[in-house]
Every structure is written in C-alpha cells, then in structure tokens.
C-alpha positions, 0 to 999 in steps of 0.5 A, spaced: 568 711 514 563 709 508 564 714 502 558 716 498 559 720 491 553 723 488 546 726 489 543 725 496 545 723 503 546 718 508 547 719 516 553 719 517 557 718 511 561 723 507 557 725 501 561 728 494 557 732 490 556 732 482 562 731 476 564 738 477 565 741 470 572 739 467 575 735 473 580 731 471 580 726 477 574 724 475 573 718 471 571 719 463 566 713 463 561 716 468 557 723 468 552 725 473 558 723 480 565 724 480 567 716 481 575 715 482 580 714 476 583 709 479 580 708 486 578 703 490 571 698 488 564 703 487 558 700 488 551 702 487 548 705 495 543 701 496 544 694 493 549 688 495 556 691 493 561 692 500 564 698 498 568 701 500 566 707 496 558 708 494 554 712 489 547 714 488 544 714 481 542 716 476 548 716 473 550 715 465 555 710 463 558 714 457 564 708 456 567 702 459 564 700 466 569 698 469 566 698 476 560 695 473 555 699 476 551 699 469 548 692 471 543 691 465 546 694 460 542 701 459 548 706 459 544 708 466 547 706 472 545 705 479 538 707 478 532 705 482 527 700 478 
C-alpha cells in the first residue's frame, strides 16, 4: 500500500488531507500536511524517493527538516518547478 499525505490523489492510494488544527500526532516542523512525528520515511510524491509514505506539496517547513523534503532550503517542501 502507498500512503499519500497532503493535497491531491493517486489511484489506489490512501490520501490524508491538510494538517488538522491542533493535531498532536503531526510533525511540528511541517505545515500544510500532517506528517508523522516518528514514522517511516516520507518522500515527495512524484520524486525519486522510495517512500513508503509520500506527500504532495507545497508544504511549509517551519523547523528542522528531518525528512529532507526541502532540498533547496527555501522553506517550501515538495514544490513543483
């Protein structure tokens, strides 16, 4: 199973919407999607990562970036160019 976090949808995947207000199970470093605090690897959907969790952006990085989703360091993760 592929798990997709953020906005958008992929056929045959599970989609989790934007970060619910005040959700404590969401990583505090990311705004715009609810990424797990101590979960498995998270990668940007459509990128070269191998998951198992994928997220669609853009997502704001407001702290550390433990999942290394903001490759260019501009504070926006999983942005399309």
